[in-house]
C-alpha positions in Angstrom: 210.7 178.5 204.5 209.8 175.2 202.7 209.5 175.6 199.0 206.3 174.4 197.4 206.5 171.2 195.4 204.3 170.0 192.5 202.3 167.0 193.6 202.6 164.2 191.0 200.7 161.0 190.1 202.3 158.4 187.9 200.2 156.3 185.5 202.0 153.0 185.1 204.2 150.9 187.4 207.0 149.2 185.3 210.4 150.3 183.9 209.6 153.8 182.9 207.4 154.5 185.9 210.3 153.5 188.1 212.6 155.9 186.2 210.1 158.7 186.7 209.7 158.0 190.5 213.5 157.8 191.0 214.1 160.9 188.8 211.5 163.1 190.5 213.0 162.1 193.9 216.3 163.5 192.7 214.8 167.0 192.0 213.6 169.8 194.3 210.3 170.8 192.9 208.3 167.6 192.4 206.9 165.0 194.8 205.2 161.8 193.7 202.1 161.3 195.9 200.3 158.6 194.0 200.7 155.8 191.4 198.1 153.9 189.4 198.3 150.6 187.5 195.6 148.1 186.6 197.8 145.1 187.3 197.1 143.8 190.8 199.9 144.7 193.2 202.1 146.6 190.8 201.1 150.1 191.9 201.5 149.1 195.6 204.9 147.6 194.9 206.2 150.7 193.2 204.7 152.9 195.9 206.4 150.9 198.7 209.7 151.1 196.9 209.7 154.9 196.8 207.6 155.7 199.8 204.7 157.0 197.7 201.7 157.3 200.0 198.8 156.4 197.6 198.3 153.5 195.1 195.4 152.9 192.8 194.3 150.2 190.3 192.3 152.7 188.2 194.0 155.9 187.1 190.5 157.6 186.9 190.2 157.3 190.6 193.6 158.8 191.1 192.6 161.8 188.9 189.9 162.6 191.5 192.6 163.4 194.0 192.6 167.3 194.4 196.1 167.2 195.7 197.6 166.1 192.3 198.6 168.8 189.9 200.6 166.8 187.3 200.5 163.3 186.1 203.1 161.4 184.1 202.0 158.7 181.6 204.2 155.7 181.3 201.4 153.4 179.9 201.5 151.7 176.5 201.3 154.0 173.5 197.7 153.0 172.6 196.5 154.4 175.9 198.2 157.8 175.8 195.4 159.8 174.2 192.5 158.7 176.5 194.6 159.1 179.6 195.7 162.6 178.6 192.2 163.7 177.7 190.8 162.3 181.0 193.6 164.0 183.0 193.1 167.3 181.2 189.4 167.2 181.9 190.3 166.6 185.5 192.4 169.8 185.5 195.8 168.0 185.7 198.9 169.0 183.8 200.2 166.1 181.8 203.6 164.6 180.9 203.2 162.0 178.2 206.0 159.6 177.4 207.2 159.2 173.8 205.8 158.5 171.3 203.0 160.9 171.9 200.1 158.8 170.4 199.2 156.4 167.6 197.7 158.9 165.2 197.9 162.6 164.4 194.2 162.9 165.2 194.9 161.6 168.7 197.7 164.2 169.1 195.4 167.0 168.1 192.8 165.7 170.5 195.3 165.7 173.3 196.6 169.2 172.5 193.1 170.6 172.3 192.0 169.0 175.6 194.9 170.5 177.4 194.4 173.9 175.8 190.7 173.9 176.6 191.3 173.0 180.2 194.2 175.5 180.7 196.8 172.8 181.6 200.2 172.0 180.2 200.9 169.1 177.9 204.6 168.1 178.2 206.3 165.8 175.7 208.9 163.6 177.6 211.9 163.8 175.3 214.8 163.4 177.6 217.4 164.0 174.8 216.5 167.7 175.1 217.9 167.5 178.7 220.8 165.0 178.4 223.8 166.9 179.8 226.3 165.8 177.2 224.0 166.5 174.4 222.9 169.9 175.8 226.6 170.9 176.0 227.1 169.9 172.3 224.1 172.1 171.4 225.5 175.0 173.4 228.8 174.8 171.6 227.0 174.6 168.2 224.8 177.6 169.1 228.0 179.5 170.0 229.4 178.8 166.5 232.0 176.2 167.6 231.5 174.1 164.5 230.6 176.8 162.0 227.6 176.1 159.8 226.3 172.7 161.0 225.3 170.5 158.0 224.9 167.1 159.5 223.6 165.8 162.9 223.6 162.1 163.6 221.8 160.4 166.5 221.7 156.6 167.1 220.3 154.5 169.9 220.8 150.7 169.8 220.3 147.7 172.1 218.8 144.2 172.0 215.2 145.1 172.7 212.8 146.6 175.3 211.9 145.4 178.7 208.1 145.2 178.6 206.2 142.7 176.4 203.8 145.4 175.1 206.6 147.0 173.0 206.7 143.9 170.9 203.0 144.0 170.3 202.3 146.4 167.4 198.6 146.6 168.4 199.6 148.3 171.6 202.8 150.0 170.6 202.0 151.0 167.0 205.3 149.9 165.6 208.8 148.5 166.4 212.1 150.2 167.1 211.4 153.2 164.9 208.3 154.0 166.9 210.1 153.3 170.2 213.4 155.1 169.6 213.3 156.7 166.2 211.1 159.4 167.8 214.1 160.3 170.0 216.5 160.9 167.1 213.9 162.7 164.9 213.0 165.1 167.7 216.7 165.5 168.7 217.9 166.5 165.3 215.0 169.0 164.9 215.7 170.5 168.3 219.5 170.6 168.0 219.3 172.5 164.7 217.0 175.1 166.2 213.7 173.6 165.1 213.9 174.3 161.3 211.1 173.1 159.0 211.6 169.4 158.0 211.3 169.1 154.2 211.7 165.4 153.4 212.4 162.1 155.0 213.8 158.9 153.6 213.8 155.7 155.7 214.8 152.0 155.4 213.9 149.3 157.9 213.6 145.6 158.4 212.9 142.8 161.0 216.3 141.1 161.1 216.6 139.4 164.4 213.3 139.3 166.4 210.8 138.0 163.8 209.6 135.4 166.2 208.6 138.1 168.8 207.2 141.0 166.7 205.8 142.0 163.3 207.5 145.4 163.9 210.9 146.5 162.6 214.0 145.9 164.7 216.6 148.1 162.9 216.0 151.3 161.0 217.7 154.2 159.3 216.1 157.6 158.5 217.4 160.8 156.8 215.6 164.1 157.3 216.4 167.1 155.1 215.7 170.4 156.9 215.1 174.0 155.6 218.5 175.7 155.5 220.3 172.7 154.1 221.1 170.7 157.2 220.5 166.9 157.4 219.6 164.7 160.3 220.6 161.0 160.2 218.9 158.7 162.7 219.7 155.0 163.3 218.0 152.7 165.8 218.1 149.1 166.7 216.6 146.4 168.8 219.0 143.9 167.2 222.3 145.1 168.8 223.9 142.8 171.3 225.8 144.0 174.4 223.5 146.6 176.0 222.7 150.2 175.2 224.7 152.3 172.8 223.5 155.9 172.5 225.5 158.6 170.6 225.5 161.9 168.7 227.7 163.2 166.0 227.7 166.9 164.8 229.5 168.1 161.7 230.0 171.7 160.6 232.2 173.5 158.1 234.5 174.6 161.0 234.5 171.6 163.3 232.7 168.6 164.8 231.9 166.9 168.0 231.2 163.2 168.9 229.2 162.5 172.1 229.0 158.9 173.2 226.5 158.9 176.1 227.8 155.9 177.9 231.5 155.4 177.1 232.5 158.7 178.7 230.6 157.8 181.8 231.5 154.1 182.0 234.0 151.9 183.9 235.6 149.3 181.6 235.2 146.2 183.7 236.0 142.5 183.4 234.3 140.0 185.8 234.4 136.2 185.7 231.4 136.0 188.1 229.2 139.0 187.2 227.5 141.5 189.4 224.1 143.1 189.8 223.9 145.8 187.1 226.1 147.4 184.5 223.9 149.5 182.2 220.4 149.6 180.8 219.5 146.6 178.7 222.9 144.9 179.1 222.0 141.1 179.1 224.9 140.0 181.3 227.6 141.3 183.6 230.0 138.4 183.0 233.1 139.1 181.0 233.8 142.6 179.7 231.1 145.2 180.5 230.9 149.0 180.8 229.1 149.8 184.0 227.8 153.4 184.2 227.3 155.7 187.1 224.7 158.4 187.7 222.8 156.8 184.9 219.5 158.6 185.2 221.3 162.0 185.5 223.4 161.3 182.4 220.3 160.4 180.5 218.6 163.7 181.5 215.5 162.3 183.2 215.8 164.2 186.5 216.5 167.4 184.6 213.5 166.9 182.3 211.0 166.2 185.1 212.4 169.0 187.2 211.9 171.4 184.3 208.3 170.3 183.9 207.7 171.0 187.6 209.2 174.4 187.3 207.0 175.2 184.3 203.9 174.2 186.4 205.2 176.5 189.1 205.4 179.3 186.5 209.2 179.6 186.7 210.2 178.5 183.2 208.7 178.2 179.7 208.2 174.7 178.4 210.9 173.4 176.1 209.2 170.1 175.2 205.5 170.5 174.3 202.7 168.6 172.7 203.6 170.2 169.4 207.0 168.6 169.6 205.4 165.3 170.1 203.0 165.8 167.2 205.9 166.7 164.8 207.8 163.6 165.9 204.8 161.4 165.2 204.3 163.0 161.8 207.9 162.2 161.0 207.5 158.7 162.2 204.4 158.2 159.9 206.2 159.7 156.9 209.3 157.5 157.7 207.1 154.3 157.7 205.5 155.4 154.5 209.0 156.0 152.9 210.2 152.6 154.0 207.0 151.0 152.7 207.1 152.7 149.3 210.9 152.9 148.9 210.6 156.6 148.2 211.6 159.9 149.7 208.5 161.5 151.3 207.8 165.3 151.3 206.8 167.0 154.5 204.4 167.9 156.0 203.0 164.5 155.4 199.2 164.1 155.1 199.1 160.7 156.7 196.4 158.2 155.7 194.2 157.0 158.4 195.8 153.9 159.9 195.3 152.2 163.2 199.1 151.7 163.7 201.9 153.8 162.2 203.8 150.6 161.2 200.9 149.7 158.9 202.3 152.2 156.4 205.4 150.0 156.2 203.7 146.6 156.5 200.9 147.5 154.0 202.4 150.2 151.7 199.9 152.6 150.1 200.5 154.1 146.7 201.0 157.9 146.7 
């Protein structure tokens, strides 16, 4: 007997859309049946690459397809809210890529639209599903490290693929908006989702000032109820490809999880080859090619989980509320960096068009 699959439409056609298409194909409970992108030819190209039967230039036309149960949004951050609301009103479950939106009001609108229409809103935070990091959390929950007092997460490379990330009008910020959301959500999740009490952040544009007004290297420290601390560092200024790691410290032990080095092949090549690892600028000389990259990141597990939730087989472990909290921490972090002060949480964020404005144009408390 053939098991039912969730029929999925992807909004977007570039790097992250490709990851979604490839990751869903690795699972058992999802099937991509459509892709939509306004750029002429892009949706058709992605569809041809993965054998997706339908391609659209307008996602609203795709939403009319009664076959589709779930959409994934890989469009620029500025578009997340409207696409989510339109999808919810069309009766579709929604996976929204990080960060969830540009403002907390948009997050609330998205959550309410999905609640009102009886559909799921999933927040695509793959670090909740990264196998190496999941194992670290399992050990921590079993008491392997005693009382955990510090969790560090860092993600660093030399900058994103798509041009829109560098445009703060479309992205809302720089590397903190792009990747700080990962670390902030991860620390909160790893520690069992305690209440965050304060955040202190520092940031600057050190390397890419000619490309963006956003920040390209950041630090953030979050103090949680119960005494534990999360430390998050992110960079678009690091040469040499992706570096992604976690450190966990407790009074009885510690663990260090380097996402790539344990799954890499130290390699020297005088001529180079096609691909080593995400965002590596070259394969000439010493590189560290990875294998089963998407699986090690957690993308297939994440999207398979969302499909199983739609099928009623699991409870969601990454919701719109997770995305909203991450954005609130981002807003408070920008405000902290702009004012040079520790910021108490929850943060009543001022109305700004872009989270990064709280850093670029600091407001007195």
